[in-house]
N, C-alpha and C positions, 0 to 999 in steps of 0.2 A: 504494500500499500504506499509505503514511503517513496518508492521509486516512481509511482504515478503522479504524485503531488507536484514534484518539481516540473514534470513534463507538462501538466495542465497549466501551471503558472507560466511556464515558458511559452506555451501556445497562446495563452491570453495576452501575455506581454508582446509577443511577436505580432499578434493581430492589432494591438494598440499602436505599436510602433509603425506598422504599415498604414493604419488609419491616419495617424499624425502626419506621416510622410505625404499621404495623398492630400490632406488639408493644407500642408505647407506648399505643396506644388500648386494647388488651386489658388492660394493666396498670392503666390509669386506671379501667376498668370494675371490675376486681377491687378496687382501692383504694376506690372509691366504695361498692361493696356491702359491703366489710369495715368501712367506717366507719359504715354504717347502724346505727341503734339496734337492739338485740336486744329482741324482744318478751318481756315478763315475764308469767307467769301469776299471778293473784291469786285468793283466795277469801275471802269475808266470813265471819268466825267467828260471826256472828249469824244470818244468813239462808241461808248456803251458796251465795250467788250467785257464779258464776265470772266472771272478766273477764280481759282482757289489756290491756297498756299498754307503751309504750316507756320510761316514766318511773316510778320508784318513788315519786316525790313528786307532789303535786297542783300541776300547772303548774310555774311557776318558783319556787314557795314551798318552804320546807323542811319543811312539815308533811306527814305521811303521807297517802297516798291513803285516801279514805273510800269507803264503799259507795254506788254510784249507785242501787242498788235499794231499800235500806231506810234509808240514811242513817247507818249505824253509823260510828263515828269512824275506824276503821282496817281495813286488810286484811292478810292473811297472804300473803306471796309464796311461790310453789311453784316447785320446780325443773322440774317437768313438769306438764302439765295433769292434773287430777284430777277424777273424776266421782263425787261422793258419791251414795249411794243415796237415794232419795226419803224414806225413813224414818230417815235418819241423824240422830244427836244431836250437837250441836256444843258444845264447852266451850273458851273462850279462857282462857289462864292467863298469869301473869306469869313472870319469869325464875326464880322460886323454886317454880313449880308451883302457886301459889295461884290459884283461880278468880277471874277478873275479870268474866266474863260467861257466862251459860248461853244458848245460842242455840237455833235451831230444833230441835225434837224432843227437847230435853233433859228437859222435864217429862214427856212421854209415856213415855220410857224409864225414868226414875228416880223420878218423883213429887216431886222436889226443886224448890222454887221458887228463882229466881235470888237472892232476898234471903237465903235460908237458906244458899246455897252460897258466896256471895262471901266471899273471904278465907280459905277453907279449902283445904288441899292437895287437889288433884284426886283423888289415890289414896285419901285418907281419906274425903272427902266422898261419893265414888261407890262406895267399897268395892271398888276395882279389884283383882282377883286374876287375873293372867295364867296361863293353863294351863301354860306352861313354867316358871313360878316366877321369871321374870326381872323386874326392875324396869325396864320399858321407858320409863316416864316419866323416871326418873333418867338413863337412857342418852341420851335425846333432849336433856334439859336440859344434861347435862354435855358431850356430844360434838357437839351441834348437827347430828345426823343424823336423817333421817326413818326411822320404823319403820312398816311397813304390814302388814296382814293377820294380826295377832296375835289369836288367840282369847282372850277375857277374860270373867270373870264380873263383873257389875255389880249392886250393891245396888239393888233395884227397889222398887216400891210395897210398903209394909209391910216385912217382913223377908225376902221371897223374893229369889232371885238371878235376874237375866236374863243370858242368854248373848248375847254380841255379838262382833263383830270390830272391833279397834281399829286406827286409822290415826293416827299421831302425827307432827306436823310442827313443827320448830323455827322460830322467827322469825329471818329472815336480815337484820335491820335494823341490825346493828352498834352499836346503842345500848343498848336496855334488854333485849333478848332476849324470850323468851316461848315459849309452846307452844300449839298447837292440837290438841285431842283430838277425833277424830271416831269415834263409836261407832255401828256398824250392827248393830241387833238381829237375832238369828237367831230362829227360830220357837219355841224351847222355853224354858220357865222351870223352875226347880227350887226347892223349898221348903227353906230351911236355917235 
């Protein structure tokens, strides 16, 4: 009887060691997947090209990621992937809401050339009037929250107004801030 007791203890201990080993291996897998880099979504404010990356910077340098498609100097980081409409107009702004670049579709929607718009506040330059009367540009700049799907009137070619849907994204770069305004035109214009 004494010879069987150590064997039972040894079997139970062996099972426990194996179970602990499996748990440690499972924890190691969890830790390695938790420590993996998170994919970030980016969009170019000039051409609208979407991309993903694990790093917010270009390689090991401190400079911002640039667009691999058109060569624009920086990208906007998005919290979720975003699919702009093919006819969407892009406007990149600084932390005060002044236009720094008019991207793809901007001239087609507004008739304003980049040289005319740079330095002007986006709401004034484009004559933005949101249907609900809210200053969504101010909200995004102040609170660094995105605002999407807001109906807006935009000053268009001449003095007419184009109707669009606005998606506004803050810059999440912790340095200078900024704003990306994406306007998707709807099919009707009004004369005002």
